[in-house]
Structure formats: C-alpha cells, structure tokens
C-alpha positions in Angstrom: 6.6 4.1 -16.8 8.7 6.7 -14.9 9.2 6.3 -11.2 9.5 9.3 -8.9 9.8 10.0 -5.2 7.1 12.1 -3.5 7.5 15.8 -4.4 10.1 15.1 -7.0 8.0 15.6 -10.2 6.1 18.4 -11.8 3.8 17.9 -14.8 2.0 20.5 -17.0 -1.2 18.3 -16.7 -2.1 14.8 -15.5 -4.7 12.4 -14.3 -3.9 11.0 -10.9 -5.1 8.2 -8.7 -3.9 7.8 -5.1 -3.8 4.7 -2.9 -1.8 2.0 -1.2 -2.5 -0.5 -4.1 -1.1 -3.3 -2.0 -1.1 -6.4 -4.1 -2.3 -4.5 -7.2 -5.4 -6.8 -7.2 -8.1 -7.1 -9.8 -9.9 -4.1 -8.4 -6.7 -2.0 -8.6 -6.0 -3.3 -12.1 -9.4 -2.1 -13.3 -8.9 1.4 -11.8 -5.3 1.7 -13.1 -6.1 0.6 -16.6 -9.0 3.0 -16.6 -6.7 5.9 -15.5 -4.2 5.0 -18.2 -6.9 4.8 -20.8 -8.5 8.1 -19.7 -5.1 9.8 -19.7 -4.5 8.7 -23.3 -8.0 10.0 -24.3 -7.4 13.3 -22.6 -3.8 13.4 -23.9 -2.4 13.8 -20.4 0.0 11.6 -18.5 -1.5 9.0 -16.1 -0.1 9.0 -12.6 -0.4 6.6 -9.6 0.6 8.0 -6.3 1.3 5.2 -3.8 3.1 4.5 -0.6 5.9 2.3 0.7 5.1 0.6 3.0 1.3 0.5 2.7 -0.3 2.4 5.6 -1.9 -0.7 7.0 1.5 -2.4 7.1 2.9 0.7 8.9 0.2 1.2 11.4 -1.2 -2.3 11.9 1.8 -4.5 11.0 -0.4 -6.0 8.3 1.2 -8.4 5.9 2.3 -6.7 2.7 0.9 -8.4 -0.4 3.5 -7.0 -2.7 6.9 -5.4 -1.9 7.4 -2.1 -3.7 9.5 -3.5 -6.5 6.8 -6.0 -7.3 4.0 -3.4 -7.0 5.8 -1.2 -9.5 6.4 -4.1 -11.9 2.7 -5.0 -11.8 1.7 -1.4 -12.4 4.1 -1.1 -15.4 2.2 -3.6 -17.4 -1.1 -1.7 -16.9 -0.1 1.2 -19.2 0.7 4.0 -16.7 3.0 6.9 -17.5 4.2 7.8 -14.0 4.4 6.2 -10.5 5.1 8.4 -7.5 6.2 6.4 -4.4 6.0 8.2 -1.1 8.0 6.8 1.8 5.3 6.2 4.4 7.2 7.1 7.6 7.1 9.4 10.5 8.1 12.4 8.4 5.4 11.7 5.9 2.9 11.4 8.7 3.7 15.0 9.9 2.7 16.4 6.5 -0.5 18.5 6.8 -3.5 18.0 4.4 -2.6 21.3 2.8 1.0 20.3 2.3 -0.2 17.2 0.5 -2.5 19.3 -1.7 0.5 21.6 -2.5 2.4 18.5 -3.7 -0.6 17.3 -5.8 -0.8 20.8 -7.4 2.7 20.2 -8.9 1.0 17.5 -11.0 -1.7 19.9 -12.3 -4.3 17.2 -12.3 -7.3 17.5 -14.6 -8.9 14.9 -12.4 -8.0 12.9 -9.3 -9.6 9.5 -8.8 -9.9 8.1 -5.3 -11.9 5.6 -3.2 -14.8 6.8 -1.1 -12.9 6.5 2.2 -9.8 8.4 1.0 -8.2 10.5 3.8 -4.9 12.3 3.8 -2.6 14.6 5.9 -1.6 14.5 9.5 -4.2 12.7 11.6 -6.2 12.0 8.4 -7.6 15.5 8.5 -7.9 15.8 4.7 -10.9 14.2 3.0 -12.7 14.2 -0.3 -14.6 17.4 0.5 -11.3 19.2 1.0 -9.8 17.6 -2.1 -12.8 18.8 -4.2 -12.2 22.4 -3.1 -8.9 22.3 -5.0 -9.4 19.7 -7.8 -11.9 17.9 -10.0 -12.3 14.6 -8.0 -14.0 11.4 -9.1 -14.9 8.9 -6.4 -14.9 5.3 -7.6 -17.0 2.5 -6.5 -15.4 -0.8 -5.2 -14.9 -3.6 -7.7 -16.7 -6.9 -6.8 -15.7 -10.5 -7.5 -18.1 -12.9 -9.3 -19.4 -14.0 -5.8 -20.6 -10.4 -5.2 -18.0 -9.5 -2.5 -15.8 -6.5 -2.6 -12.2 -7.2 -3.8 -9.9 -5.6 -1.3 -6.3 -6.1 0.0 -7.7 -6.7 3.5 -9.9 -9.5 2.2 -7.0 -11.0 0.3 -4.8 -10.9 3.4 -7.5 -12.7 5.4 -7.7 -15.4 2.7 -3.9 -15.9 2.7 -3.9 -16.0 6.5 -6.4 -18.9 6.3 -4.4 -20.7 3.7 -7.0 -20.0 1.0 -4.3 -19.2 -1.6 -6.4 -20.2 -4.7 -9.2 -17.8 -3.7 -6.6 -15.1 -3.0 -5.0 -15.7 -6.4 -8.3 -15.4 -8.1 -8.8 -11.9 -6.6 -5.2 -10.8 -7.1 -4.7 -12.1 -10.6 -1.1 -12.8 -9.6 0.5 -15.6 -7.6 0.5 -15.0 -3.8 
C-alpha cells in the first residue's frame, strides 16, 4: 500500500472511501476489504482517504483508538492500494467543500463509498447530495455486531472508558 499526503496523488481511475477509520474496527474492516475487492474487480486502485487526528479527537478531545502508524498498519493487511492521510488541522478546516471535491477529482474515482452521515468542507457544508453532483456515490449501511448493535468507534471508546476491554476487543478485532 502506498501512503500519500492529502493533495499529493493523482490517479487515472480509482475507487475511494473516506472516513476517520479510528480503530479500524470490524465495520471498517468489512468496508475496506470490500473496497479493495471491488477495485480488483474493476481493475482500478482502491483508496482510503483518512484523517490524522480523527475529527472527534480534534474537536471533542475524544480518545484516539489507533495512532496513525497503527491505523495504516491495520489497513495494509486489508488489501488496499493507496492510503491518503490528511492532516486534520486548522488549515484543513478552512478548505471549502468545493476545494475538497477538486482534490477528489485528482483521483478520478469511478465510485466513492461513504457512510450516510458523511459531511465535508468548511463548517461541514458539503454533503452526500453535493458529492453525488460530481461523482458516483454509494452510501453504505452500518455494520452490526452479533448482539444487533452498530459497531462504531464511539461505542468502542465508551466500552474502553468503562473498562469493558474484552467487549471492545470483540468489536475492534485488535487488542485495545
């Protein structure tokens, strides 16, 4: 897997997913493996676009489940071709939704895969509707654990905070 800074790569075609991917939990793993597999099927590189630090850590001082080097290591084993890491800082926050779209256009995505609440750009002005004006977008459903609850980084953080590390581990698929 090749690792790039934001705005530092151009591809003739790709399939892209965008998100914080904090912890690279079982839900993320399902999505990323699916992107890598679909990329191979379409004969295009698979790309994860992620952030360091995760937005919740930046805005809410939330615990980070995996530092960037660990996040990248976990993603590498899932079969991706590229990982783009955007420095989530004040400069990044000033980027407009259209500037972010311009950056994504450098990747020439045949498809972008995001969660239903995906927002982007300064003050979160960009949404899935805007993204669909420029790209083919697939919105994915959350992944549920065997108990029927959504697997999420927020839920895992709550479990770790309560000392329920075994439950957190079962959702992560990695040691806490």
